[in-house]
C-alpha positions in Angstrom: 5.2 31.9 -14.7 8.9 30.9 -14.6 8.9 30.7 -10.8 5.3 29.3 -10.3 4.9 25.9 -8.6 3.8 24.4 -11.9 6.9 25.6 -13.8 9.1 24.2 -11.0 7.4 20.9 -11.1 7.9 20.8 -14.9 11.5 21.9 -14.6 12.2 19.1 -12.0 10.6 16.5 -14.2 12.6 17.8 -17.3 15.8 17.5 -15.1 15.0 13.9 -14.4 14.1 13.1 -17.9 17.4 14.6 -19.1 19.4 12.6 -16.6 17.5 9.4 -17.6 18.2 9.9 -21.2 21.9 10.0 -20.5 21.7 6.8 -18.6 18.8 4.7 -19.6 19.7 1.4 -18.2 22.0 1.7 -15.0 24.1 -0.9 -14.1 23.5 -3.1 -11.0 26.4 -1.4 -9.2 25.0 2.1 -9.9 21.5 1.0 -8.6 23.0 -0.6 -5.5 24.9 2.6 -4.8 21.7 4.5 -4.9 19.9 2.0 -2.6 23.0 2.2 -0.2 22.7 6.0 -0.1 19.0 5.6 0.7 19.8 3.3 3.5 22.5 5.7 4.7 20.0 8.6 4.6 17.5 6.7 6.8 20.2 5.7 9.4 21.8 9.1 9.6 18.5 11.0 10.1 16.5 8.4 11.9 16.1 10.4 15.0 15.0 13.5 13.2 12.5 11.4 11.1 11.0 10.0 14.3 10.8 13.5 15.8 9.4 15.2 12.8 6.6 12.7 12.4 5.8 12.8 16.1 5.5 16.5 16.0 3.2 16.4 13.0 0.9 14.0 14.7 0.9 16.0 18.0 2.2 12.6 19.5 3.3 9.5 17.6 4.7 6.5 19.4 8.5 6.6 18.5 8.6 2.8 18.6 5.7 2.6 16.1 7.6 4.9 13.6 10.8 2.9 14.1 8.9 -0.4 13.5 6.3 0.6 10.9 8.5 3.0 8.9 12.3 2.9 9.4 12.4 -1.0 9.7 10.1 -1.7 6.9 12.0 0.6 4.5 15.4 -0.7 5.7 14.2 -4.3 5.2 13.0 -3.4 1.7 16.4 -1.9 0.8 18.2 -4.9 2.0 16.0 -7.4 0.3 16.2 -5.5 -3.1 19.9 -5.1 -2.9 20.3 -8.9 -2.2 18.1 -9.9 -5.1 18.9 -7.1 -7.6 21.2 -9.2 -9.9 18.7 -11.8 -10.3 15.8 -9.4 -11.0 17.8 -7.7 -13.7 18.7 -10.7 -15.7 17.3 -11.1 -19.2 15.2 -14.3 -19.1 15.1 -17.0 -21.7 11.4 -17.8 -22.6 10.1 -20.9 -24.1 9.7 -20.6 -28.0 6.9 -22.6 -29.7 8.1 -25.5 -31.9 7.1 -23.9 -35.3 9.2 -20.8 -34.7 12.3 -22.8 -33.9 15.3 -22.4 -34.2 14.3 -18.7 -33.4 14.4 -17.9 -29.7 12.6 -15.7 -27.1 14.0 -13.5 -24.4 12.4 -11.2 -21.8 14.3 -8.0 -20.9 13.5 -5.7 -18.0 14.1 -2.0 -18.6 13.5 1.0 -16.5 10.5 3.0 -17.4 12.0 6.5 -16.9 10.7 8.9 -14.3 8.3 7.7 -11.6 6.1 10.0 -9.6 5.2 9.0 -6.1 2.3 10.7 -4.1 2.6 9.7 -0.3 0.1 10.0 2.3 0.3 11.3 5.9 -0.4 8.1 7.9 3.0 6.7 7.3 4.9 9.3 5.6 8.3 7.8 5.5 7.3 4.2 4.7 4.8 5.2 2.0 7.1 7.6 0.3 10.3 5.5 0.3 9.1 1.8 0.0 8.0 2.5 -3.5 11.0 4.6 -4.2 13.1 1.5 -3.2 11.4 -0.5 -5.9 11.7 2.3 -8.5 15.4 2.9 -7.8 16.1 -0.9 -8.0 14.2 -1.0 -11.4 16.7 1.9 -12.6 14.3 4.7 -12.6 14.4 8.4 -11.5 12.0 9.3 -8.9 10.0 12.5 -7.9 8.1 12.4 -4.6 5.2 14.4 -3.4 4.7 14.0 0.3 1.5 15.0 2.3 0.8 18.6 3.2 -0.7 17.2 6.4 2.7 16.2 7.8 4.5 19.5 6.9 7.6 19.0 9.3 8.4 15.6 8.0 7.8 16.7 4.4 10.3 19.6 4.7 12.8 17.3 6.5 12.4 14.6 3.6 13.1 17.4 0.9 16.2 18.4 2.8 17.7 15.0 3.4 16.9 13.6 0.0 18.7 16.5 -1.5 21.6 15.8 0.8 22.0 12.3 -0.6 20.7 12.5 -4.2 21.1 14.8 -7.2 17.9 16.3 -8.4 18.1 14.1 -11.4 18.1 11.0 -9.5 15.5 11.5 -6.7 13.7 14.8 -5.8 10.9 15.7 -3.2 8.4 18.3 -4.1 6.6 19.9 -1.1 3.5 22.0 -1.3 -0.3 22.1 -0.8 -3.2 20.0 -2.2 -3.1 22.3 -5.5 0.6 21.3 -5.8 -0.4 17.8 -5.4 -3.1 18.0 -8.1 -0.6 19.5 -10.6 2.0 16.7 -9.7 -0.5 14.1 -10.7 -1.1 15.8 -14.1 2.6 15.5 -15.0 3.5 13.1 -17.8 5.4 10.7 -15.7 6.3 7.3 -17.0 4.5 5.7 -14.0 2.5 7.3 -11.2 2.2 5.5 -7.8 -0.5 7.0 -5.4 -1.3 6.0 -1.9 -4.2 7.4 -0.3 -8.2 7.3 -0.1 -10.3 5.7 -2.7 -11.9 9.1 -3.4 -8.8 10.9 -4.2 -7.5 7.8 -5.9 -10.3 8.0 -8.5 -9.2 11.8 -9.1 -5.6 10.7 -9.5 -6.4 8.1 -12.0 -8.5 10.8 -14.1 -5.5 13.1 -14.1 -3.0 10.5 -15.1 -5.4 9.3 -17.8 -5.0 12.6 -19.6 -1.3 11.6 -20.3 -2.1 7.8 -20.5 0.3 7.5 -17.6 0.1 4.0 -16.0 -0.9 4.2 -12.3 -0.5 2.1 -9.4 -3.1 2.9 -6.7 -2.7 1.8 -3.2 -6.0 2.7 -1.5 -7.9 1.4 1.5 -11.5 0.4 2.4 -13.2 -1.5 5.0 -11.0 -4.5 5.8 -12.9 -7.2 7.8 -11.7 -9.4 10.7 -13.6 -12.7 10.7 -13.5 -14.7 14.0 -14.5 -18.2 13.2 -16.7 -20.4 15.6 -13.2 -22.3 16.2 -11.3 -19.3 17.2 -9.7 -18.7 20.6 -10.6 -15.1 21.7 -7.8 -15.1 24.3 -5.2 -15.4 21.2 -7.2 -13.5 18.7 -8.2 -10.4 20.8 -4.7 -9.2 21.6 -3.7 -9.5 17.8 -6.8 -7.6 16.7 -6.2 -5.0 19.2 -2.8 -4.4 18.1 -3.7 -4.3 14.3 -6.5 -2.0 15.2 -4.6 0.4 17.5 -1.3 0.5 15.7 -0.8 4.3 14.9 -4.3 4.8 16.6 -6.1 2.9 13.8 -4.8 5.3 11.2 -3.6 2.4 9.0 -4.9 1.3 5.6 -4.9 -2.2 6.5 -6.2 -2.0 9.9 -9.2 -4.2 10.8 -12.2 -1.9 10.1 -14.9 -4.2 11.5 -15.1 -7.5 13.2 -17.5 -10.4 12.3 -18.1 -12.6 15.4 -20.4 -15.6 16.1 -23.5 -14.0 17.4 -23.7 -16.1 20.7 -20.1 -15.2 21.5 -20.2 -11.3 21.1 -20.3 -10.7 24.9 -17.2 -13.0 25.3 -15.3 -11.2 22.5 -16.1 -7.8 24.1 -14.6 -9.0 27.5 -11.5 -10.3 25.8 -11.0 -7.0 23.8 -11.3 -5.0 26.9 -8.8 -7.0 28.7 -6.4 -7.1 25.7 -6.6 -3.3 25.2 -6.1 -2.8 28.9 -3.0 -5.0 28.7 -1.5 -3.1 25.7 -2.4 0.3 26.8 -3.0 0.5 30.8 -3.3 4.3 30.3 -4.0 6.4 27.3 -3.7 10.1 28.0 -0.1 10.3 28.5 1.1 7.0 27.3 3.8 7.3 24.9 2.8 4.2 23.0 -0.6 5.6 22.1 -0.6 7.8 19.0 -2.7 10.9 18.6 -5.1 11.5 15.8 -3.2 13.6 13.1 -5.4 16.6 12.9 -8.3 18.4 14.5 -10.3 17.7 11.3 -9.8 14.1 11.4 -10.5 13.9 15.2 -13.8 15.7 14.7 -14.7 13.3 11.9 -14.3 10.4 14.3 -16.5 12.1 16.8 -19.0 12.5 14.1 -19.0 8.9 13.2 -19.5 8.0 16.8 -22.5 10.5 17.2 -24.0 9.3 14.0 -23.9 5.6 15.3 -25.2 6.6 18.7 -28.1 8.5 17.2 -29.0 5.6 15.0 -29.1 3.1 17.8 -25.7 1.7 18.3 -24.1 0.8 21.6 -20.9 2.7 22.0 -18.4 1.0 24.5 -15.5 3.3 25.0 -12.4 1.4 26.6 -10.6 3.7 29.0 -8.6 1.4 31.4 -7.6 4.2 33.8 -10.7 6.2 33.5 -8.9 9.2 32.3 -10.1 12.5 31.0 -8.6 13.7 27.7 -7.7 17.2 26.5 -9.3 17.7 23.1 -6.1 19.5 22.0 -4.1 16.3 22.5 -6.4 14.5 20.0 -6.2 11.2 22.0 -9.3 9.0 21.0 -9.6 6.1 23.3 -10.5 2.7 21.6 -14.2 2.2 21.1 -16.2 -1.0 20.3 -19.5 -0.3 18.5 -22.3 -3.0 19.0 -25.4 -3.0 17.0 -23.9 -1.2 13.9 -26.3 -1.2 10.9 -25.6 -0.4 7.1 -27.3 3.0 7.6 -24.7 4.3 9.9 -21.8 6.3 8.4 -19.0 4.1 10.2 -20.3 1.1 8.2 -20.2 3.2 4.9 -16.7 4.6 5.0 -13.3 3.6 6.1 -12.9 4.4 9.7 -9.3 5.2 10.1 -9.3 5.4 13.7 -9.4 3.3 16.9 -13.1 2.3 16.6 -14.1 -1.1 15.9 -17.7 -2.1 14.9 -18.6 -5.8 16.0 -21.1 -7.6 13.8 -22.6 -10.9 14.8 -23.3 -13.7 12.4 -24.9 -17.2 12.7 -23.3 -19.0 9.7 -20.0 -18.2 8.0 -21.8 -17.7 4.7 -23.6 -14.5 6.2 -20.1 -13.0 6.7 -18.9 -14.0 3.2 -22.1 -12.6 1.6 -21.8 -9.4 3.5 -18.1 -8.9 2.3 -19.0 -9.7 -1.2 -21.9 -7.3 -1.3 -19.5 -4.3 -0.7 -16.3 -3.1 -2.2 -13.4 -5.5 -2.2 -11.2 -4.7 0.9 -7.5 -4.0 1.0 -7.1 -6.8 3.6 -9.0 -9.6 5.3 -8.1 -11.3 8.6 -9.5 -14.8 9.5 -9.1 -16.2 13.0 -9.6 -19.9 13.9 -8.5 -23.5 13.6 -11.3 -24.9 11.2 -9.4 -25.4 7.9 -12.7 -26.0 6.1 -14.1 -22.7 7.0 -10.7 -20.9 6.4 -10.5 -22.2 3.0 -14.1 -21.3 2.3 -13.5 -17.6 3.3 -10.3 -17.6 1.2 -11.8 -18.9 -1.8 -15.1 -17.2 -1.7 -13.9 -13.6 -1.1 -11.6 -11.3 -2.9 -9.2 -9.0 -1.1 -6.0 -7.2 -1.7 -4.2 -9.5 0.9 -4.8 -11.8 3.8 -3.4 -12.5 7.2 -4.5 -15.6 8.9 -4.7 -15.7 12.7 -3.2 -12.3 13.0 -3.3 -8.9 11.6 -1.2 -6.5 9.5 1.8 -8.7 8.9 1.2 -9.6 5.2 2.3 -6.1 4.5 5.8 -6.8 5.8 6.4 -9.9 3.5 8.9 -8.8 0.8 8.5 -12.2 -1.0 4.8 -11.5 -1.4 3.2 -8.6 -3.6 1.1 -6.0 -1.6 -1.7 -4.2 -3.3 -5.5 -3.7 -3.5 -8.1 -4.8 -5.8 -11.1 -2.9 -7.3 -11.9 0.0 -5.0 -8.9 -0.8 -2.7 -6.5 -0.3 -5.5 -4.8 -1.6 -8.5 -1.4 -3.0 -9.1 1.2 -4.2 -6.4 4.6 -3.8 -5.1 7.2 -5.0 -2.5 10.1 -7.1 -3.5 10.3 -8.4 -7.0 6.6 -7.2 -7.6 7.7 -3.6 -6.9 10.7 -4.0 -9.5 8.3 -5.3 -12.0 5.8 -2.6 -11.5 8.5 0.1 -12.4 10.0 -1.9 -15.3 9.0 -2.6 -18.8 9.3 -6.3 -19.5 10.1 -6.2 -23.1 9.7 -9.3 -25.2 12.5 -10.0 -27.8 12.3 -12.6 -30.4 15.5 -13.4 -32.4 15.0 -15.0 -35.7 17.5 -17.7 -36.9 19.3 -17.3 -40.2 17.7 -20.5 -41.3 14.0 -20.7 -40.8 10.7 -21.6 -42.4 8.9 -18.4 -42.2 9.3 -17.7 -45.9 6.7 -20.3 -46.3 4.2 -17.8 -44.8 5.2 -15.0 -47.4 2.9 -14.0 -50.5 2.0 -14.8 -53.0 -0.5 -16.8 -51.3 -1.7 -20.3 -52.4 -1.7 -23.9 -51.6 1.5 -23.6 -49.7 0.1 -21.3 -47.0 -3.2 -23.2 -47.0 -1.2 -26.5 -46.0 1.0 -24.5 -43.5 -2.2 -22.9 -41.8 -3.7 -26.2 -41.6 -0.6 -27.6 -40.0 -0.4 -24.9 -37.5 -4.0 -25.3 -36.4 -3.1 -28.8 -35.4 0.2 -28.3 -33.4 0.1 -24.5 -32.3 
């Protein structure tokens, strides 16, 4: 039992708890030092990180890894370091008149030990971006990376151990059972990125310890092309957002709403845009493979189900190439005539497949979105401000990018997170710092105050005080 995976997990947690107990509120200098080491780790091992992720995928565009993983984490570190002193400051808070001359303050303290469960699709970014926030907030961090990216997971464990003591930050590798035990540990906060189905299980596991959780999930994120939209501008942006990482992105546009009388035009613009971005696919270093045989087969099953139920499947293969199944290169596909009975309209696609739905009035698109789970992202394209504001005010989603895709995730001055089935809680920038902090209210009573008027024995005095407070409070 002493050498079992469960025992090792609890031993690592105890090591971090002990380390935190010896330094419960690290100084800004200590926190910045840890952030600096995290930055140095990414810089020193950037090539290895890119290679390991590429090997796990079969092929992953090196530029996509650099842009969507290394750049985003590096930006988060620099942003946190720049703003850390301000985030850590104890804040004065307004004190109601009847409690004067007492005063209110709000302290931000580390929680303790934070557990992070990272997925396979962006294994570096989604392990370390939350770790940046947790470290900035003064916590110790344990990370469980995905078993679906084993080369990267082993690399991450090695390079973290090179730059951090186990009591500061540790990486735990292992299979799905290890991940299950990890989520059952009594962390001070548990952060999970992954599917909605697994997120439900994580929330149940954490609930046994009353561990607070942040769930970054996914769902079916719509792109709405308004009647005022210019397809020549919108199509390349949608194609980029959909095909980044071959669609294996939690905020990729999952389906597109297009004015019914302009669907043919939209299809032509998408075909041109995709051909411009990816003139060839099979041996194109810019076009990423599907991560595993199981996920590749799942996408084929979604397409077959849609075809059998009457959808029109439009494969976009600019160079008319053939594809070796072992390469797991899925060409982009537009699906026309998709219906609610089709599996690709019931679950997150997570691949380079885009159903195109027609609408007559913008209210139809809004009603459809609101009848389903709240998405992690929503995209709106057009110039009609009235329609834009109607969509923004009458739909609820984790985040929005207007006239583009994806880019709201890169805003360190905005929170990133889901809502409902697409997640709970938020991070990035100060929102991440606050997620991993306890904001502790402190009321300081003045030596001279009138609170003695509220003490027993009760009688006419307190009745007059309560009557007064009802008028002024």
